[in-house]
Every structure is written in structure tokens, then in C-alpha cells.
N, CA and C atoms as an extended XYZ file, in Angstrom:
330
Properties=species:S:1:pos:R:3:atomname:S:1:resname:S:1:resid:I:1 pbc="F F F"
N      -106.194       99.492      245.222 N   MET     1
C      -105.497      100.603      244.639 CA  MET     1
C      -104.040      100.575      245.102 C   MET     1
N      -103.185      101.048      244.265 N   LEU     2
C      -101.767      101.169      244.588 CA  LEU     2
C      -101.364      102.638      244.558 C   LEU     2
N      -100.393      102.977      245.362 N   TYR     3
C       -99.755      104.293      245.279 CA  TYR     3
C       -98.424      104.103      244.590 C   TYR     3
N       -98.170      104.919      243.585 N   LYS     4
C       -96.902      104.889      242.868 CA  LYS     4
C       -96.257      106.261      243.020 C   LYS     4
N       -95.203      106.307      243.843 N   PHE     5
C       -94.468      107.541      244.065 CA  PHE     5
C       -93.350      107.599      243.031 C   PHE     5
N       -93.264      108.731      242.329 N   LYS     6
C       -92.304      108.876      241.232 CA  LYS     6
C       -91.419      110.090      241.444 C   LYS     6
N       -90.194      109.975      240.948 N   SER     7
C       -89.294      111.121      240.920 CA  SER     7
C       -88.342      110.950      239.754 C   SER     7
N       -87.628      112.015      239.434 N   LYS     8
C       -86.682      111.957      238.322 CA  LYS     8
C       -85.318      111.432      238.739 C   LYS     8
N       -85.097      111.239      240.053 N   VAL     9
C       -83.776      110.798      240.513 CA  VAL     9
C       -83.779      109.414      241.155 C   VAL     9
N       -84.957      108.818      241.351 N   THR    10
C       -85.036      107.479      241.934 CA  THR    10
C       -85.981      106.626      241.101 C   THR    10
N       -85.970      105.351      241.379 N   GLY    11
C       -86.958      104.477      240.781 CA  GLY    11
C       -88.310      104.722      241.433 C   GLY    11
N       -89.352      104.217      240.812 N   ASP    12
C       -90.691      104.357      241.376 CA  ASP    12
C       -90.789      103.547      242.664 C   ASP    12
N       -91.563      104.044      243.594 N   LEU    13
C       -91.824      103.358      244.852 CA  LEU    13
C       -93.309      103.055      244.889 C   LEU    13
N       -93.644      101.784      244.958 N   ILE    14
C       -95.038      101.359      244.903 CA  ILE    14
C       -95.447      100.822      246.272 C   ILE    14
N       -96.602      101.283      246.751 N   MET    15
C       -97.148      100.837      248.032 CA  MET    15
C       -98.612      100.467      247.849 C   MET    15
N       -99.055       99.510      248.636 N   LEU    16
C      -100.481       99.217      248.678 CA  LEU    16
C      -101.217      100.420      249.247 C   LEU    16
N      -102.477      100.544      248.915 N   GLU    17
C      -103.262      101.720      249.270 CA  GLU    17
C      -103.254      102.038      250.769 C   GLU    17
N      -103.467      101.083      251.675 N   PRO    18
C      -103.466      101.451      253.098 CA  PRO    18
C      -102.114      101.989      253.570 C   PRO    18
N      -101.033      101.416      253.063 N   ASN    19
C       -99.701      101.850      253.476 CA  ASN    19
C       -99.354      103.214      252.889 C   ASN    19
N       -99.673      103.428      251.637 N   GLY    20
C       -99.438      104.720      251.010 CA  GLY    20
C      -100.254      105.814      251.669 C   GLY    20
N      -101.499      105.502      251.995 N   ARG    21
C      -102.367      106.470      252.673 CA  ARG    21
C      -101.794      106.821      254.049 C   ARG    21
N      -101.275      105.823      254.769 N   GLN    22
C      -100.678      106.072      256.076 CA  GLN    22
C       -99.465      107.008      255.957 C   GLN    22
N       -98.611      106.756      254.974 N   ILE    23
C       -97.434      107.604      254.766 CA  ILE    23
C       -97.867      109.034      254.448 C   ILE    23
N       -98.842      109.181      253.561 N   LEU    24
C       -99.326      110.515      253.210 CA  LEU    24
C       -99.940      111.223      254.405 C   LEU    24
N      -100.653      110.484      255.231 N   GLN    25
C      -101.240      111.076      256.430 CA  GLN    25
C      -100.139      111.564      257.371 C   GLN    25
N       -99.097      110.779      257.533 N   LEU    26
C       -98.003      111.146      258.435 CA  LEU    26
C       -97.260      112.397      257.973 C   LEU    26
N       -97.195      112.610      256.662 N   ILE    27
C       -96.476      113.794      256.162 CA  ILE    27
C       -97.418      114.971      255.917 C   ILE    27
N       -98.678      114.829      256.304 N   GLY    28
C       -99.619      115.936      256.199 CA  GLY    28
C      -100.259      116.107      254.841 C   GLY    28
N      -100.247      115.059      254.035 N   LYS    29
C      -100.870      115.121      252.703 CA  LYS    29
C      -102.102      114.224      252.668 C   LYS    29
N      -102.951      114.347      253.693 N   ASP    30
C      -104.092      113.451      253.808 CA  ASP    30
C      -105.417      114.080      253.422 C   ASP    30
N      -105.381      115.283      252.829 N   ASP    31
C      -106.640      115.856      252.362 CA  ASP    31
C      -107.095      115.083      251.126 C   ASP    31
N      -108.385      115.096      250.810 N   PRO    32
C      -108.909      114.264      249.716 CA  PRO    32
C      -108.223      114.467      248.368 C   PRO    32
N      -107.828      115.686      248.036 N   THR    33
C      -107.186      115.896      246.743 CA  THR    33
C      -105.768      115.359      246.723 C   THR    33
N      -105.035      115.500      247.820 N   SER    34
C      -103.656      115.001      247.872 CA  SER    34
C      -103.587      113.493      248.031 C   SER    34
N      -104.650      112.887      248.509 N   ALA    35
C      -104.617      111.456      248.758 CA  ALA    35
C      -104.477      110.644      247.471 C   ALA    35
N      -105.019      111.125      246.374 N   HIS    36
C      -104.974      110.356      245.131 CA  HIS    36
C      -103.980      110.914      244.121 C   HIS    36
N      -103.661      112.181      244.259 N   LYS    37
C      -102.787      112.827      243.292 CA  LYS    37
C      -102.109      113.986      243.991 C   LYS    37
N      -100.788      114.025      243.912 N   GLY    38
C      -100.133      115.120      244.599 CA  GLY    38
C       -98.667      115.249      244.263 C   GLY    38
N       -98.061      116.237      244.924 N   ILE    39
C       -96.656      116.540      244.716 CA  ILE    39
C       -96.054      116.937      246.061 C   ILE    39
N       -94.829      116.536      246.279 N   LEU    40
C       -94.071      116.944      247.454 CA  LEU    40
C       -92.827      117.654      246.952 C   LEU    40
N       -92.754      118.932      247.248 N   LEU    41
C       -91.652      119.768      246.775 CA  LEU    41
C       -90.419      119.589      247.660 C   LEU    41
N       -89.223      119.815      247.101 N   PRO    42
C       -87.999      119.672      247.889 CA  PRO    42
C       -87.996      120.508      249.171 C   PRO    42
N       -88.599      121.680      249.141 N   ALA    43
C       -88.644      122.532      250.331 CA  ALA    43
C       -89.467      121.908      251.457 C   ALA    43
N       -90.418      121.030      251.105 N   ASP    44
C       -91.279      120.391      252.100 CA  ASP    44
C       -90.714      119.058      252.606 C   ASP    44
N       -89.660      118.587      251.987 N   MET    45
C       -89.134      117.259      252.320 CA  MET    45
C       -88.504      117.159      253.707 C   MET    45
N       -87.768      118.164      254.191 N   PRO    46
C       -87.222      118.027      255.549 CA  PRO    46
C       -88.310      117.821      256.607 C   PRO    46
N       -89.405      118.545      256.494 N   ALA    47
C       -90.505      118.380      257.451 CA  ALA    47
C       -91.145      117.001      257.307 C   ALA    47
N       -91.292      116.524      256.074 N   ALA    48
C       -91.871      115.204      255.844 CA  ALA    48
C       -90.965      114.115      256.423 C   ALA    48
N       -89.672      114.240      256.206 N   ILE    49
C       -88.719      113.263      256.744 CA  ILE    49
C       -88.770      113.269      258.271 C   ILE    49
N       -88.787      114.457      258.868 N   ALA    50
C       -88.846      114.571      260.328 CA  ALA    50
C       -90.133      113.949      260.876 C   ALA    50
N       -91.250      114.175      260.198 N   ALA    51
C       -92.528      113.608      260.639 CA  ALA    51
C       -92.500      112.088      260.572 C   ALA    51
N       -91.943      111.552      259.498 N   LEU    52
C       -91.847      110.097      259.369 CA  LEU    52
C       -90.915      109.504      260.415 C   LEU    52
N       -89.779      110.148      260.649 N   GLU    53
C       -88.843      109.643      261.651 CA  GLU    53
C       -89.455      109.688      263.044 C   GLU    53
N       -90.225      110.719      263.338 N   HIS    54
C       -90.909      110.810      264.632 CA  HIS    54
C       -91.940      109.684      264.769 C   HIS    54
N       -92.706      109.450      263.723 N   ALA    55
C       -93.714      108.382      263.751 CA  ALA    55
C       -93.052      107.013      263.900 C   ALA    55
N       -91.920      106.822      263.248 N   ILE    56
C       -91.185      105.557      263.362 CA  ILE    56
C       -90.714      105.358      264.799 C   ILE    56
N       -90.184      106.407      265.415 N   ALA    57
C       -89.721      106.307      266.803 CA  ALA    57
C       -90.875      105.937      267.736 C   ALA    57
N       -92.035      106.544      267.524 N   GLN    58
C       -93.205      106.226      268.344 CA  GLN    58
C       -93.643      104.779      268.124 C   GLN    58
N       -93.649      104.339      266.875 N   ASP    59
C       -94.050      102.972      266.563 CA  ASP    59
C       -93.060      101.969      267.151 C   ASP    59
N       -91.773      102.264      267.062 N   ASP    60
C       -90.753      101.392      267.645 CA  ASP    60
C       -90.947      101.260      269.153 C   ASP    60
N       -91.233      102.387      269.818 N   ALA    61
C       -91.450      102.369      271.267 CA  ALA    61
C       -92.687      101.547      271.623 C   ALA    61
N       -93.747      101.696      270.843 N   ALA    62
C       -94.968      100.924      271.087 CA  ALA    62
C       -94.722       99.434      270.869 C   ALA    62
N       -93.970       99.090      269.834 N   GLN    63
C       -93.635       97.689      269.570 CA  GLN    63
C       -92.815       97.103      270.724 C   GLN    63
N       -91.846       97.874      271.212 N   GLN    64
C       -90.996       97.423      272.310 CA  GLN    64
C       -91.816       97.233      273.582 C   GLN    64
N       -92.727       98.167      273.860 N   GLN    65
C       -93.575       98.046      275.038 CA  GLN    65
C       -94.474       96.823      274.930 C   GLN    65
N       -95.035       96.595      273.757 N   HIS    66
C       -95.898       95.433      273.536 CA  HIS    66
C       -95.114       94.142      273.755 C   HIS    66
N       -93.897       94.099      273.260 N   LEU    67
C       -93.044       92.923      273.432 CA  LEU    67
C       -92.728       92.691      274.909 C   LEU    67
N       -92.418       93.755      275.631 N   GLN    68
C       -92.114       93.627      277.060 CA  GLN    68
C       -93.334       93.174      277.855 C   GLN    68
N       -94.495       93.684      277.516 N   GLU    69
C       -95.727       93.272      278.192 CA  GLU    69
C       -96.020       91.799      277.926 C   GLU    69
N       -95.797       91.364      276.702 N   ALA    70
C       -96.019       89.957      276.370 CA  ALA    70
C       -95.051       89.058      277.134 C   ALA    70
N       -93.803       89.472      277.223 N   GLN    71
C       -92.815       88.691      277.957 CA  GLN    71
C       -93.140       88.659      279.444 C   GLN    71
N       -93.607       89.773      279.992 N   ALA    72
C       -93.970       89.828      281.409 CA  ALA    72
C       -95.152       88.913      281.705 C   ALA    72
N       -96.030       88.747      280.734 N   ALA    73
C       -97.188       87.878      280.899 CA  ALA    73
C       -96.848       86.418      280.619 C   ALA    73
N       -95.604       86.165      280.273 N   GLY    74
C       -95.169       84.794      280.025 CA  GLY    74
C       -95.453       84.291      278.630 C   GLY    74
N       -95.822       85.174      277.754 N   LYS    75
C       -96.096       84.790      276.372 CA  LYS    75
C       -94.808       84.912      275.565 C   LYS    75
N       -94.628       83.988      274.664 N   THR    76
C       -93.487       84.104      273.757 CA  THR    76
C       -93.981       84.753      272.480 C   THR    76
N       -93.342       85.821      272.140 N   GLN    77
C       -93.745       86.561      270.949 CA  GLN    77
C       -92.488       87.052      270.262 C   GLN    77
N       -92.430       86.837      268.974 N   SER    78
C       -91.266       87.324      268.245 CA  SER    78
C       -91.408       88.823      268.040 C   SER    78
N       -90.303       89.557      268.036 N   PRO    79
C       -90.393       90.998      267.857 CA  PRO    79
C       -90.848       91.402      266.461 C   PRO    79
N       -90.830       90.500      265.512 N   ALA    80
C       -91.157       90.843      264.128 CA  ALA    80
C       -92.512       90.278      263.717 C   ALA    80
N       -93.553       90.562      264.491 N   ASP    81
C       -94.905       90.164      264.103 CA  ASP    81
C       -95.438       91.182      263.107 C   ASP    81
N       -95.396       90.855      261.844 N   GLY    82
C       -95.862       91.766      260.815 CA  GLY    82
C       -94.782       92.725      260.359 C   GLY    82
N       -95.169       93.581      259.447 N   VAL    83
C       -94.249       94.565      258.884 CA  VAL    83
C       -94.410       95.865      259.673 C   VAL    83
N       -93.307       96.404      260.130 N   THR    84
C       -93.351       97.617      260.950 CA  THR    84
C       -93.399       98.872      260.083 C   THR    84
N       -93.749       99.965      260.721 N   LEU    85
C       -93.745      101.254      260.034 CA  LEU    85
C       -92.337      101.578      259.547 C   LEU    85
N       -91.331      101.240      260.335 N   ARG    86
C       -89.941      101.477      259.937 CA  ARG    86
C       -89.650      100.805      258.593 C   ARG    86
N       -90.060       99.559      258.452 N   GLN    87
C       -89.797       98.820      257.218 CA  GLN    87
C       -90.540       99.416      256.032 C   GLN    87
N       -91.720       99.933      256.275 N   ARG    88
C       -92.512      100.515      255.187 CA  ARG    88
C       -92.035      101.918      254.817 C   ARG    88
N       -91.615      102.700      255.808 N   ALA    89
C       -91.313      104.107      255.570 CA  ALA    89
C       -89.878      104.373      255.139 C   ALA    89
N       -88.927      103.521      255.507 N   LEU    90
C       -87.529      103.796      255.177 CA  LEU    90
C       -87.271      103.959      253.678 C   LEU    90
N       -87.839      103.143      252.813 N   PRO    91
C       -87.621      103.381      251.375 CA  PRO    91
C       -88.143      104.755      250.923 C   PRO    91
N       -89.248      105.186      251.507 N   PHE    92
C       -89.799      106.492      251.158 CA  PHE    92
C       -88.900      107.611      251.689 C   PHE    92
N       -88.385      107.442      252.902 N   ILE    93
C       -87.465      108.434      253.461 CA  ILE    93
C       -86.216      108.542      252.597 C   ILE    93
N       -85.689      107.402      252.181 N   GLU    94
C       -84.508      107.418      251.314 CA  GLU    94
C       -84.803      108.119      249.991 C   GLU    94
N       -85.999      107.894      249.453 N   MET    95
C       -86.409      108.573      248.226 CA  MET    95
C       -86.441      110.083      248.447 C   MET    95
N       -87.035      110.503      249.546 N   LEU    96
C       -87.120      111.932      249.844 CA  LEU    96
C       -85.744      112.550      250.024 C   LEU    96
N       -84.848      111.858      250.696 N   GLN    97
C       -83.502      112.385      250.906 CA  GLN    97
C       -82.764      112.576      249.585 C   GLN    97
N       -82.874      111.594      248.703 N   ARG    98
C       -82.216      111.710      247.399 CA  ARG    98
C       -82.838      112.820      246.561 C   ARG    98
N       -84.151      112.939      246.609 N   CYS    99
C       -84.828      113.984      245.838 CA  CYS    99
C       -84.512      115.368      246.394 C   CYS    99
N       -84.450      115.480      247.703 N   GLN   100
C       -84.112      116.767      248.313 CA  GLN   100
C       -82.703      117.186      247.900 C   GLN   100
N       -81.782      116.250      247.926 N   LYS   101
C       -80.395      116.545      247.553 CA  LYS   101
C       -80.307      116.990      246.089 C   LYS   101
N       -81.108      116.380      245.216 N   ALA   102
C       -81.098      116.717      243.798 CA  ALA   102
C       -82.055      117.857      243.457 C   ALA   102
N       -82.789      118.361      244.453 N   ASP   103
C       -83.762      119.432      244.270 CA  ASP   103
C       -84.848      119.044      243.256 C   ASP   103
N       -85.365      117.828      243.408 N   LYS   104
C       -86.440      117.335      242.539 CA  LYS   104
C       -87.631      116.922      243.388 C   LYS   104
N       -88.817      117.083      242.849 N   GLU   105
C       -90.040      116.756      243.558 CA  GLU   105
C       -90.381      115.265      243.459 C   GLU   105
N       -91.294      114.852      244.334 N   VAL   106
C       -91.884      113.510      244.292 CA  VAL   106
C       -93.353      113.706      243.963 C   VAL   106
N       -93.861      112.910      243.040 N   VAL   107
C       -95.274      113.006      242.648 CA  VAL   107
C       -95.930      111.638      242.783 C   VAL   107
N       -97.240      111.639      242.895 N   TRP   108
C       -98.007      110.399      242.896 CA  TRP   108
C       -99.354      110.654      242.250 C   TRP   108
N       -99.893      109.602      241.677 N   GLY   109
C      -101.210      109.679      241.048 CA  GLY   109
C      -101.221      110.376      239.697 C   GLY   109
N      -100.066      110.557      239.094 N   VAL   110
C      -100.013      111.218      237.781 CA  VAL   110
C       -99.504      110.268      236.724 C   VAL   110
């Protein structure tokens, strides 16, 4: 399944199901009805952006700690093993910021 986030002021943002579900969970839209079909109103966007930015900061810290532990153990590990939450969430944050500025909602599953 794919998540397709739509708005009237940005292009569509498409995510694979696990990634879209993670984003929705982070912004508090993880109930069964919102998971497949929902709307995020401009008034709710500042809280959603703040929640995503907080989750990104936590993920960045965990990635940095993991990298330091690997280096301390003598393992060579690149800092970019896989796609980070920051890379996945930033396009969505940018979408929310533009929609909030234009006072337009974001919808998915419609």
C-alpha cells in the first residue's frame, strides 16, 4: 500500500505504507480510521511539525550514539546506513509549512 498526501498548494507526496504509517503515528493520526483516510487541518499543523521535529531530533541523537558506540568498538560504520527519519519526514514538514502558510489542509486516502 502507498500513502498519497495531497494538498491544493503542493504536489502530491507519496510514501510507502510503513513510512507513511510512521509519520501519521508521530503526528497523532494513528487511529484506525485516520490511518487509511484522513485530513490535517492548518490549525493542527504547528503541533504536527513540532512532533516531527522532536522525533527527528531523537532519531538523530540515537543515530549519533550508535555511530559513536560502533567507533568505540573499533567497527567502521558509515553514518548513512539506510534512510533516516530526517530524510523521510522533511518533505512532509515542508508540505505542512506551505499548507499552513496558505491555510489549506492536507488529505490522504481520498
